VOGU-3710 file (C-alpha; in Angstrom, 3 decimals, decimal comma):
1> xxxxxxxxxx> -8,783/-17,777/6,690  -5,840/-17,565/4,713  -7,574/-15,027/2,529  -7,688/-12,076/5,526  -4,781/-12,938/7,055  -2,634/-12,163/3,505  -5,199/-9,469/3,288  -4,416/-8,095/6,832  -0,601/-8,228/6,326  -1,102/-6,391/3,022
11> xxxxxxxxxx> -2,718/-3,488/4,120  -0,208/-3,443/6,830  2,299/-3,477/5,442  1,505/-1,087/2,801  1,735/1,270/5,657  4,589/-0,367/7,228  6,926/-1,496/4,853  5,835/0,271/1,464  8,591/2,365/0,371  8,475/6,031/2,448
21> xxxxxxxxxx> 7,951/9,189/0,452  8,256/12,651/2,475  4,953/13,162/3,160  5,242/9,121/5,149  7,674/10,388/8,029  7,497/11,032/11,447  9,923/14,342/12,025  12,211/15,366/15,662  11,609/17,975/16,747  14,514/19,320/15,475
31> xxxxxxxxxx> 12,798/18,795/11,961  14,358/16,194/10,502  13,349/13,962/8,650  12,282/10,262/10,213  12,095/7,210/8,247  8,925/6,005/10,019  10,475/3,010/10,154  13,305/3,777/12,395  14,195/1,498/14,780  14,221/3,750/18,130
41> xxxxxxxxxx> 14,103/1,101/20,210  17,514/-0,142/21,093  18,662/1,479/24,466  22,985/-0,517/25,748  21,788/0,110/29,314  18,269/-1,486/29,298  20,048/-4,617/26,866  22,962/-4,780/28,234  23,968/-5,405/24,167  27,730/-7,229/23,821
51> xxxxxxxxxx> 27,208/-7,816/20,217  30,801/-6,924/19,335  31,982/-9,826/21,483  29,541/-11,655/20,483  29,720/-10,842/16,649  33,177/-12,889/16,409  31,209/-16,455/18,012  28,463/-16,532/14,970  30,772/-17,881/12,754  28,551/-20,206/11,772
61> xxxxxxxxxx> 25,554/-19,814/9,126  22,034/-20,061/9,917  20,658/-23,786/8,608  17,956/-22,408/6,557  14,029/-23,299/7,454  13,204/-26,803/6,389  9,374/-25,745/6,658  10,007/-23,493/3,833  6,253/-23,055/3,964  4,764/-18,833/4,579
71> xxxxxxxxxx> 3,737/-19,209/7,893  0,269/-18,344/6,446  0,385/-20,838/4,365  1,144/-23,705/7,163  -1,833/-22,393/9,037  -4,831/-22,894/6,718  -3,006/-25,925/3,854  -2,278/-28,786/6,746  -4,364/-31,909/6,048  -4,057/-35,347/6,331
81> xxxxxxxxxx> -3,157/-37,608/9,674  -0,190/-35,238/12,588  1,781/-37,034/12,356  4,925/-38,020/14,739  7,047/-35,109/17,264  10,772/-36,150/17,688  12,431/-33,802/20,089  15,068/-34,644/22,010  15,383/-38,019/21,422  11,778/-38,480/22,424
91> xxxxxxxxxx> 9,075/-39,547/19,899  5,081/-38,131/21,007  2,930/-39,569/19,839  -0,080/-37,533/18,018  -2,215/-36,329/21,174  -0,067/-36,955/23,151  1,587/-34,667/26,037  5,128/-34,641/27,360  7,792/-33,319/30,182  11,146/-33,750/28,347
101> xxxxxxxxxx> 14,766/-32,331/29,625  17,368/-30,432/27,525  20,302/-30,711/28,682  22,799/-27,453/27,341  26,112/-27,281/29,348  28,092/-28,737/32,722  28,252/-27,058/36,248  32,132/-26,519/36,101  32,288/-29,300/38,877  30,961/-31,467/35,602
111> xxxxxxxxxx> 27,183/-32,271/36,667  25,198/-31,868/33,703  22,275/-28,391/33,552  19,172/-29,760/32,405  15,845/-27,587/32,091  11,816/-29,024/30,819  10,641/-28,871/27,453  6,909/-29,327/27,328  6,168/-31,047/24,129  2,244/-30,856/23,070
121> xxxxxxxxxx> 1,569/-32,736/19,765  -2,264/-31,835/18,747  -4,082/-35,003/17,074  -4,719/-32,493/14,075  -1,655/-31,429/11,769  -0,775/-27,198/11,874  1,492/-25,920/12,343  4,215/-26,585/15,508  4,382/-23,295/17,999  7,919/-22,858/20,424
131> xxxxxxxxxx> 7,865/-19,999/23,233  10,816/-19,655/25,796  10,912/-17,682/28,118  13,382/-16,508/31,001  16,722/-16,372/28,308  17,189/-14,059/30,898  17,053/-16,123/33,616  15,786/-13,235/36,114  12,967/-12,370/33,747  9,923/-14,967/35,813
141> xxxxxxxxxx> 7,219/-13,391/33,970  7,904/-15,541/30,440  7,964/-18,930/32,510  4,786/-18,800/34,724  2,974/-17,268/31,065  4,610/-20,479/29,257  3,883/-22,462/32,045  -0,181/-21,617/32,058  -0,630/-22,010/28,336  1,020/-25,511/27,965
151> xxxxxxxxxx> -0,286/-26,998/31,232  -3,872/-25,968/29,737  -3,616/-27,416/26,302  -5,387/-31,060/25,537  -3,534/-32,635/22,877  -6,782/-33,957/21,571  -8,522/-30,872/20,547  -5,131/-29,446/19,671  -3,797/-28,943/15,720  -0,018/-29,113/15,442
161> xxxxxxxxxx> 1,447/-28,210/18,073  3,392/-26,408/20,810  7,333/-26,127/22,157  7,414/-25,059/25,394  11,397/-23,679/27,019  9,655/-22,006/29,867  13,847/-21,976/31,722  16,137/-21,178/29,101  19,222/-20,051/31,093  18,616/-22,584/33,936
171> xxxxxxxxxx> 22,118/-21,095/35,123  21,265/-17,657/35,674  18,278/-18,841/37,198  19,164/-20,539/40,007  21,181/-17,772/40,103  18,486/-15,334/40,478  20,572/-13,118/37,371  19,629/-12,202/34,141  22,731/-13,343/32,929  25,227/-16,959/33,085
181> xxxxxxxxxx> 27,824/-16,836/35,843  30,817/-15,754/32,858  28,685/-12,727/32,882  27,277/-12,869/29,327  23,693/-12,259/28,312  22,987/-15,301/26,151  20,947/-13,292/24,650  23,596/-11,537/21,795  24,616/-15,215/20,510  22,206/-16,729/18,927
191> xxxxxxxxxx> 22,200/-18,705/16,757  25,549/-20,257/18,430  28,524/-22,288/18,183  29,153/-25,360/19,481  32,814/-24,506/19,534  32,139/-21,343/20,898  31,992/-19,783/24,677  29,614/-20,954/27,667  27,219/-19,121/26,250  27,904/-19,650/22,835
201> xxxxxxxxxx> 27,712/-23,317/23,297  24,749/-22,647/24,991  22,998/-20,640/22,145  23,928/-23,149/19,413  22,240/-26,494/21,764  18,796/-24,943/22,088  19,160/-23,811/18,603  20,066/-26,432/17,128  17,905/-29,192/19,504  14,203/-27,021/19,604
211> xxxxxxxxxx> 14,325/-24,695/17,478  14,761/-25,388/14,650  12,144/-27,859/14,502  9,328/-24,541/14,579  7,214/-22,805/12,539  7,506/-19,568/14,136  8,454/-18,911/17,562  7,325/-16,281/20,730  9,765/-15,683/22,609  8,822/-13,984/26,077
221> xxxxxxxxxx> 10,551/-10,992/28,085  10,789/-8,416/31,154  12,115/-5,038/31,343  15,777/-4,844/32,917  17,754/-3,923/35,743  14,493/-2,620/37,608  12,414/-1,776/34,334  9,580/-3,008/33,512  7,194/-2,731/29,776  4,255/-2,556/28,986
231> xxxxxxxxxx> 2,642/-5,575/27,595  3,581/-5,919/24,032  4,748/-7,058/21,113  8,635/-6,262/19,096  8,130/-7,131/16,219  10,434/-6,777/12,590  7,276/-5,120/10,477  8,993/-5,574/6,885  8,739/-8,946/6,967  5,339/-10,022/5,836
241> xxxxxxxxxx> 4,897/-13,828/8,248  5,888/-11,657/11,054  3,269/-9,451/10,674  1,207/-12,237/10,107  1,978/-13,516/12,994  1,447/-10,277/15,520  -1,689/-10,052/14,084  -2,446/-12,935/15,910  -2,393/-11,438/19,409  -4,976/-9,563/19,807
251> xxxxxxxxxx> -5,297/-5,909/21,609  -1,683/-6,012/22,396  0,500/-2,895/22,088  2,730/-3,339/18,967  5,921/-1,309/19,001  8,155/-1,498/15,115  12,084/-3,304/15,903  14,470/-5,175/13,733  16,757/-7,364/16,103  19,095/-7,167/17,062
261> xxxxxxxxxx> 21,956/-8,844/15,396  22,880/-12,158/17,696  19,319/-11,806/19,937  16,571/-14,888/19,658  14,362/-13,321/17,117  16,943/-12,456/14,716  18,560/-16,142/14,036  15,171/-17,672/13,883  13,872/-14,922/11,751  16,975/-14,895/9,535
271> xxxxxxxxxx> 16,595/-19,132/9,405  12,725/-18,443/8,057  10,894/-19,052/11,112  8,830/-15,822/11,951  10,028/-15,165/15,368  8,313/-12,095/17,716  8,934/-11,209/21,409  6,435/-10,521/23,935  7,969/-8,106/26,542  5,748/-7,834/30,451
281> xxxxxxxxxx> 6,080/-6,261/33,130  9,700/-6,355/35,013  12,344/-8,609/36,458  12,729/-11,142/39,970  8,929/-10,806/40,494  6,131/-12,204/39,394  3,418/-9,671/38,160  -0,089/-11,609/38,019  -1,428/-8,855/35,571  1,532/-9,272/32,659
291> xxxxxxxxxx> 0,649/-13,225/32,837  -2,912/-13,206/32,414  -2,281/-10,313/29,580  -0,053/-12,556/28,260  -1,477/-16,112/28,832  -4,560/-14,027/26,746  -2,290/-13,233/23,735  -0,662/-16,353/22,528  -3,844/-18,562/23,430  -5,401/-15,716/20,679
301> xxxxxxxxxx> -2,619/-16,119/18,723  -3,117/-20,698/19,001  -7,025/-19,341/17,614  -5,874/-17,216/15,070  -3,155/-19,839/13,553  -6,581/-22,863/13,716  -4,439/-24,379/16,729  -7,306/-24,112/19,053  -10,903/-22,692/20,044  -10,629/-20,853/22,110
311> xxxxxxxxxx> -12,750/-17,301/22,783  -10,778/-14,072/24,397  -12,486/-10,884/24,922  -10,698/-8,434/23,789  -11,326/-4,508/24,363  -10,558/-1,835/21,969  -8,342/-2,106/19,824  -3,981/-1,094/21,087  -1,367/1,015/18,854  1,339/0,010/16,426
321> xxxxxxxxxx> 4,640/2,454/17,167  6,672/2,372/14,803  9,074/4,768/16,351  9,943/5,017/19,771  12,292/6,586/22,566  14,249/6,636/26,240  14,174/10,019/27,883  17,028/9,696/29,881  18,375/11,078/33,732  20,529/14,244/33,687
331> xxxxxxxxxx> 21,516/13,979/36,689  21,796/11,709/39,734  19,972/10,788/42,472  16,297/9,308/43,771  13,764/8,835/40,312  10,291/9,169/41,331  7,649/9,355/38,325  4,561/10,825/37,624  3,235/8,856/35,031  2,929/4,795/35,287
341> xxxxxxxxxx> 3,097/2,317/32,594  0,523/3,145/29,929  -0,361/6,687/30,423  -0,980/9,262/27,669  1,580/12,320/27,183  2,155/14,825/26,136  5,230/17,251/24,404  6,979/19,050/27,189  4,507/16,778/30,291  6,536/15,804/33,741
351> xxxxxxxxxx> 7,319/12,156/33,163  9,481/12,036/37,066  11,744/14,013/39,075  15,679/12,968/40,538  16,089/14,768/43,827  19,757/14,616/45,218  19,888/13,089/48,754  22,000/15,581/50,050  21,037/19,141/48,405  18,099/18,451/48,321
361> xxxxxxxxxx> 18,330/19,897/44,645  15,694/19,042/42,369  15,303/17,492/38,441  12,766/17,419/36,176  12,465/14,412/33,358  9,442/15,910/30,625  8,574/14,342/27,713  9,878/15,161/24,413  6,766/13,827/22,120  3,684/13,262/22,237
371> xxxxxxxxxx> 2,954/9,575/22,874  2,169/6,701/25,739  4,994/5,646/28,121  5,415/1,601/26,816  8,104/1,534/29,835  9,621/2,381/32,638  12,085/2,902/35,575  10,990/1,768/38,990  11,455/4,184/41,490  15,192/3,718/42,327
381> xxxxxxxxxx> 18,183/5,298/42,854  20,045/6,876/39,455  22,727/8,262/37,200  23,341/10,307/34,878  22,665/8,685/31,375  19,758/6,133/33,450  17,105/5,318/31,034  14,457/5,962/32,590  11,094/6,169/30,538  10,456/4,769/27,103
391> xxxxxxxxxx> 7,891/6,730/25,172  5,643/5,099/21,778  5,931/8,451/19,817  2,698/9,300/18,675  2,931/9,612/15,035  0,590/9,487/11,723  0,848/6,700/8,940  0,263/7,743/5,358  -0,767/5,006/2,889  -0,339/6,796/-0,077
401> xxxxxxxxxx> 0,063/10,854/-0,403  -3,543/11,408/0,217  -5,364/9,681/2,757  -3,926/9,031/6,291  -4,700/5,866/8,474  -7,324/5,964/11,549  -5,254/6,806/14,555  -6,636/7,369/18,678  -5,906/10,348/19,624  -2,625/10,430/21,955
411> xxxxxxxxxx> -1,583/7,310/20,651  0,746/6,077/18,033  0,494/5,606/14,674  -2,031/2,120/14,673  -3,680/0,098/11,268  -7,340/0,315/11,851  -8,362/-3,394/12,544  -5,023/-5,122/12,715  -5,031/-5,413/16,245  -8,355/-7,192/16,470
//
């Protein structure tokens, strides 16, 4: 397995992170050359960035990962006997599973706020995989994904450990809110600060008490503010260990995305813990199709990492998108979509309409690119500037100056065999 993983990672990195020549650029409609690995996923409306406020909190350096072994090696070189897992003051013997409790802060009345942590310690040695969900309290799909994955693992058939935190932001979850009670976005404060704001203290506690024990991390999210995402992996494809992790999910869309400072994914990767974000569906409701897709992807990852033995059958490989862009509303009114998640679009295709409910004036939103809809707003009333449709941009990926990598018609540049 080690040789296969390393060979696949090397091939992908040659396409994704090699030196970018003039022939390795995507071209904007204006004709200007754009770095094929340029991160265009950021959207202040969609992700509610508070990085400027959080930057003042991030005063503590991230500790180096104690597991100073590349992920591909950790997967294939585990030998000997499984060890006791010490987590949150509890010792888990090999071949056991337990529900623990993590307390990060207190409510205003001084009552501790705790949330469950599910931990499974296998009978055989192997890597430690962490799953986190509901860092934003209104993102429900990830909670159910973590529950299903963790409760379906048999410790007697597991190599390594799996740690799951279904509800990180328990205060936001109880209120049905994306944010903490002080209206801060927890996912802009990692790795945190024990002497900082409430968000920084919670982030520090999670990172120190749980994340630091991991060899790899999958952080589960959904769209925000009544937007939904096609199930997808967001990953920094310039990092070889992140690429190795991404290769294990089976047939799931991959979007190159450099993590924002302050996010859990950024802090974990900086600490030497390869991390990806899995986006699936929208907030405030459970969507079983997206949940099943996420569970299938993580089960496939566990199999690829040699931690369990399960057969998960996938269809055609999904693409890797190196660029994407949001299409925004120019007028306020009622947004009605003419496409759905996963739809392939051509430049100029109608994506949706916005109608003024008073004057009945109607404007159209059209795709500025060939590509695919990987995220979109639900039908709703919008204001000018609202990010309505997220288009994964079709692009030719070039390994060298002469031979383009295989690509499906109507999809983003994907490396053949990399998404199986």
